[in-house]
C-alpha positions as a Markdown table, in Angstrom:
| # | Residue | x | y | z |
|---|---|---|---|---|
| 1 | Met | 0.0 | 0.0 | 0.0 |
| 2 | Gly | 2.9 | 2.4 | 0.8 |
| 3 | Glu | 4.2 | 1.9 | -2.8 |
| 4 | Lys | 0.8 | 2.8 | -4.2 |
| 5 | Leu | 0.6 | 5.9 | -2.0 |
| 6 | Ser | 4.1 | 6.9 | -3.3 |
| 7 | Phe | 3.0 | 6.3 | -6.9 |
| 8 | Ile | -0.2 | 8.5 | -6.6 |
| 9 | Arg | 1.4 | 11.3 | -4.6 |
| 10 | Phe | 1.6 | 13.6 | -7.6 |
| 11 | Pro | -2.1 | 13.2 | -8.7 |
| 12 | Leu | -3.2 | 13.6 | -5.1 |
| 13 | Val | -1.3 | 17.0 | -4.9 |
| 14 | Leu | -3.0 | 18.0 | -8.2 |
| 15 | Val | -6.4 | 17.1 | -6.8 |
| 16 | Phe | -5.7 | 19.2 | -3.7 |
| 17 | Ile | -4.5 | 22.1 | -5.8 |
| 18 | Phe | -7.8 | 21.9 | -7.8 |
| 19 | Phe | -9.8 | 21.8 | -4.5 |
| 20 | Ala | -7.9 | 24.8 | -3.1 |
| 21 | Gly | -8.4 | 26.6 | -6.5 |
| 22 | Arg | -12.2 | 26.0 | -6.3 |
| 23 | Leu | -12.2 | 27.3 | -2.8 |
| 24 | Ala | -10.3 | 30.4 | -3.8 |
| 25 | Leu | -12.4 | 31.1 | -6.9 |
| 26 | Gly | -15.6 | 30.6 | -4.9 |
| 27 | Ala | -14.4 | 33.0 | -2.2 |
| 28 | Ala | -13.5 | 35.5 | -4.9 |
| 29 | Gly | -17.1 | 35.4 | -6.3 |
| 30 | Val | -16.2 | 33.8 | -9.6 |
| 31 | Ser | -19.2 | 32.1 | -11.3 |
| 32 | Tyr | -19.7 | 28.4 | -11.1 |
| 33 | Glu | -19.3 | 28.1 | -14.9 |
| 34 | Thr | -16.0 | 30.0 | -15.0 |
| 35 | Ala | -14.6 | 28.1 | -12.0 |
| 36 | Asn | -15.5 | 24.8 | -13.6 |
| 37 | Arg | -13.6 | 25.7 | -16.8 |
| 38 | Val | -10.5 | 26.3 | -14.7 |
| 39 | Phe | -10.7 | 23.8 | -11.8 |
| 40 | Ser | -13.1 | 20.9 | -12.5 |
| 41 | Met | -12.2 | 18.2 | -10.1 |
| 42 | Val | -14.3 | 15.6 | -11.9 |
| 43 | Ile | -12.6 | 16.3 | -15.3 |
| 44 | Leu | -9.3 | 16.1 | -13.6 |
| 45 | Gln | -10.3 | 12.7 | -12.2 |
| 46 | Val | -11.1 | 11.4 | -15.6 |
| 47 | His | -7.8 | 12.6 | -17.1 |
| 48 | Val | -5.8 | 11.2 | -14.2 |
| 49 | Ala | -7.6 | 7.9 | -14.4 |
| 50 | Leu | -6.7 | 7.5 | -18.0 |
| 51 | Ile | -3.1 | 8.6 | -17.8 |
| 52 | Trp | -2.1 | 7.2 | -14.4 |
| 53 | Ala | -3.4 | 3.7 | -15.1 |
| 54 | Ala | -1.4 | 3.7 | -18.3 |
| 55 | Val | 1.7 | 5.0 | -16.5 |
| 56 | Gly | 1.3 | 2.4 | -13.8 |
| 57 | Arg | 1.2 | -0.4 | -16.4 |
| 58 | Arg | 4.2 | 0.8 | -18.4 |
| 59 | Tyr | 6.5 | 2.1 | -15.7 |
| 60 | Arg | 5.5 | 0.2 | -12.6 |
| 61 | Gly | 4.4 | -3.1 | -14.3 |
| 62 | Tyr | 1.0 | -2.9 | -12.6 |
| 63 | Thr | -1.7 | -5.4 | -13.5 |
| 64 | Ile | -5.0 | -4.0 | -14.5 |
| 65 | Gly | -6.3 | -4.5 | -10.9 |
| 66 | Glu | -3.3 | -2.6 | -9.5 |
| 67 | Ser | -3.9 | 0.3 | -11.9 |
| 68 | Ile | -7.6 | 0.4 | -11.1 |
| 69 | Leu | -6.8 | 0.4 | -7.3 |
| 70 | Ala | -4.4 | 3.3 | -7.7 |
| 71 | Val | -7.0 | 5.3 | -9.7 |
| 72 | Val | -9.8 | 4.5 | -7.3 |
| 73 | Met | -7.6 | 5.8 | -4.4 |
| 74 | Ile | -7.1 | 9.0 | -6.3 |
| 75 | Val | -10.8 | 9.4 | -7.2 |
| 76 | Ala | -11.9 | 8.6 | -3.6 |
| 77 | Phe | -9.6 | 11.2 | -2.3 |
| 78 | Ser | -11.0 | 13.8 | -4.7 |
| 79 | Gln | -14.6 | 12.9 | -3.9 |
| 80 | Leu | -13.9 | 13.0 | -0.2 |
| 81 | Leu | -12.5 | 16.5 | -0.6 |
| 82 | Ile | -15.7 | 17.4 | -2.5 |
| 83 | Leu | -17.8 | 15.9 | 0.2 |
| 84 | Ile | -15.9 | 17.8 | 2.9 |
| 85 | Gly | -16.2 | 21.1 | 0.9 |
| 86 | Thr | -19.9 | 20.6 | 0.6 |
| 87 | Ala | -20.4 | 19.8 | 4.3 |
| 88 | Gly | -18.2 | 22.7 | 5.3 |
| 89 | Ser | -20.3 | 25.0 | 3.0 |
| 90 | Tyr | -23.5 | 23.9 | 4.7 |
| 91 | Leu | -22.2 | 23.9 | 8.2 |
| 92 | Thr | -20.8 | 27.5 | 7.9 |
| 93 | Gly | -23.8 | 28.7 | 5.9 |
| 94 | Ala | -21.5 | 29.9 | 3.1 |
| 95 | Asp | -22.6 | 29.8 | -0.6 |
| 96 | Thr | -19.7 | 28.1 | -2.3 |
| 97 | Leu | -19.0 | 26.2 | -5.5 |
| 98 | Phe | -19.5 | 23.0 | -3.5 |
| 99 | Asn | -23.1 | 23.7 | -2.6 |
| 100 | Tyr | -24.1 | 25.4 | -5.8 |
| 101 | Pro | -27.3 | 23.7 | -7.1 |
| 102 | Glu | -25.7 | 22.7 | -10.5 |
| 103 | Ala | -22.8 | 21.2 | -8.6 |
| 104 | Leu | -25.3 | 19.0 | -6.9 |
| 105 | Asn | -27.2 | 18.1 | -10.1 |
| 106 | Ser | -30.2 | 20.1 | -9.0 |
| 107 | Glu | -32.1 | 23.0 | -10.4 |
| 108 | Thr | -32.8 | 24.5 | -7.0 |
| 109 | Pro | -30.8 | 24.7 | -3.8 |
| 110 | Leu | -30.7 | 21.6 | -1.7 |
| 111 | Glu | -30.9 | 21.1 | 2.1 |
| 112 | Phe | -27.9 | 19.6 | 3.9 |
| 113 | Gln | -29.1 | 15.9 | 4.0 |
| 114 | Pro | -30.1 | 15.6 | 0.3 |
| 115 | Ala | -26.8 | 17.4 | -0.7 |
| 116 | Met | -24.7 | 15.0 | 1.3 |
| 117 | Met | -26.6 | 12.0 | -0.1 |
| 118 | Ala | -25.9 | 13.4 | -3.6 |
| 119 | Arg | -22.2 | 13.6 | -2.7 |
| 120 | Val | -22.1 | 10.1 | -1.3 |
| 121 | Gly | -23.7 | 8.9 | -4.5 |
| 122 | Gly | -21.1 | 10.9 | -6.5 |
| 123 | Leu | -18.4 | 9.2 | -4.6 |
| 124 | Val | -19.7 | 5.8 | -5.5 |
| 125 | Val | -20.5 | 6.6 | -9.1 |
| 126 | Asn | -17.2 | 8.4 | -9.7 |
| 127 | Cys | -15.2 | 5.5 | -8.3 |
| 128 | Ile | -17.0 | 3.2 | -10.7 |
| 129 | Ile | -16.4 | 5.5 | -13.6 |
| 130 | Gly | -12.8 | 5.9 | -12.6 |
| 131 | Ser | -12.4 | 2.1 | -12.6 |
| 132 | Ile | -13.8 | 1.9 | -16.1 |
| 133 | Val | -11.6 | 4.7 | -17.4 |
| 134 | Ala | -8.6 | 3.2 | -15.5 |
| 135 | Ala | -9.1 | -0.1 | -17.3 |
| 136 | Leu | -9.2 | 1.7 | -20.6 |
| 137 | Gly | -6.0 | 3.6 | -19.6 |
| 138 | Trp | -4.3 | 0.4 | -18.6 |
| 139 | Ala | -5.2 | -1.1 | -22.0 |
| 140 | Leu | -3.7 | 1.9 | -23.7 |
| 141 | Gly | -0.6 | 1.8 | -21.5 |
| 142 | Gly | 1.1 | -0.5 | -24.0 |
| 143 | Leu | 1.4 | 2.4 | -26.4 |
| 144 | Ile | 3.7 | 4.3 | -24.0 |
| 145 | Pro | 7.3 | 3.8 | -25.1 |
| 146 | Glu | 9.4 | 1.8 | -22.7 |
| 147 | Arg | 11.8 | 3.6 | -20.5 |
| 148 | Thr | 15.4 | 3.8 | -21.8 |
| 149 | Val | 18.2 | 4.3 | -19.3 |
């Protein structure tokens, strides 16, 4: 497990930077649409899932299962940050990019409990999607040139 954590350290830092970026843009009053163009955590998850699974295969010799596990760890971390950002928004009474209705797939503002249920559902669904994208990334990993020393 320690080796996997070492391998995913870079994408975890990227995810945290995107989380902090969303917090900063939200605090600055930037619109949800604009902030999403710059710091979409879900789009980052998809890109990381595709690329990191391929890199794991080529440079770490990961099996498909090991690549999927590494990606699910990244996606789960990202989704937990989103869940924490949402809970923090509701608990502090702040309007942020994490409790914005569109971010919760709603046309109207949601109360705390439905919002948190949506986020838990998002955690599960995004881990499944991450697994599928990771499998595709792993399959494409054979296209990456071998490392030459």
